[in-house]
C-alpha positions as CSV (number, residue, x, y, z in Angstrom):
1,M,61.0,-6.6,-48.3
2,K,62.5,-5.1,-51.6
3,Y,64.6,-1.9,-52.0
4,K,63.3,0.8,-54.2
5,K,64.9,4.2,-55.2
6,C,63.8,7.3,-53.4
7,V,61.2,9.1,-55.4
8,K,62.6,12.5,-54.6
9,C,66.3,12.2,-55.2
10,G,66.5,8.9,-57.0
11,L,69.9,8.1,-55.5
12,N,69.3,6.4,-52.1
13,Y,67.3,3.3,-51.5
14,V,64.3,2.8,-49.3
15,L,63.5,-0.3,-47.7
16,G,59.8,-1.5,-47.6
17,E,56.7,0.8,-47.6
18,G,58.3,4.4,-47.6
19,D,58.8,6.3,-50.8
20,V,61.4,8.8,-49.5
21,C,64.7,8.3,-48.1
22,D,65.9,9.3,-44.6
23,L,68.0,12.1,-46.1
24,C,65.2,13.6,-48.2
25,R,62.9,13.2,-45.3
26,A,65.2,15.2,-42.9
27,E,65.7,17.8,-45.6
28,E,62.0,18.3,-45.9
29,K,61.7,18.6,-42.2
30,N,64.4,21.2,-42.0
31,N,62.8,23.2,-44.9
32,K,59.5,23.5,-43.0
33,K,61.4,24.9,-40.0
34,D,63.2,27.5,-42.0
35,R,60.3,29.2,-43.6
36,R,60.7,32.4,-41.8
37,V,61.0,35.7,-43.3
38,L,62.0,39.2,-42.2
39,C,59.2,41.4,-40.9
40,P,58.3,44.1,-43.6
41,F,57.5,46.6,-40.8
42,C,60.5,46.7,-38.7
43,C,62.9,44.8,-40.8
44,E,64.6,43.4,-37.7
45,N,62.7,40.3,-36.5
46,L,62.0,37.0,-38.2
47,M,58.4,35.8,-38.6
48,D,56.4,32.9,-40.4
49,E,55.8,33.4,-43.9
50,D,52.1,33.4,-43.5
51,D,52.1,36.0,-40.8
52,I,51.4,39.8,-41.6
53,M,53.9,41.1,-39.1
54,C,56.3,39.8,-36.4
55,K,55.1,39.6,-32.7
56,S,56.8,42.7,-31.7
57,C,55.2,44.7,-34.3
58,E,51.8,43.1,-33.5
59,K,52.3,44.2,-29.7
60,K,53.1,47.8,-30.7
61,N,50.2,48.0,-33.2
62,L,47.8,46.6,-30.3
63,M,49.0,49.3,-27.9
64,L,48.6,52.0,-30.6
65,E,45.0,50.7,-31.4
66,N,44.0,50.5,-27.6
67,S,45.5,54.1,-26.8
68,D,43.0,55.7,-29.2
């Protein structure tokens, strides 16, 4: 098996069939977890970046819709 440079950082070496070193792989995994943003409605809770509002605001919104 040959060593080759990591395609992402170009600093570390990867053994075998992988293209990304362990450090870059761990960083990618961390970045996926940290993709949370502040809710634009309450400005208090975190939500996933692809959501419209946080879970708390969703519950409040559902209660308001059901009361009408």
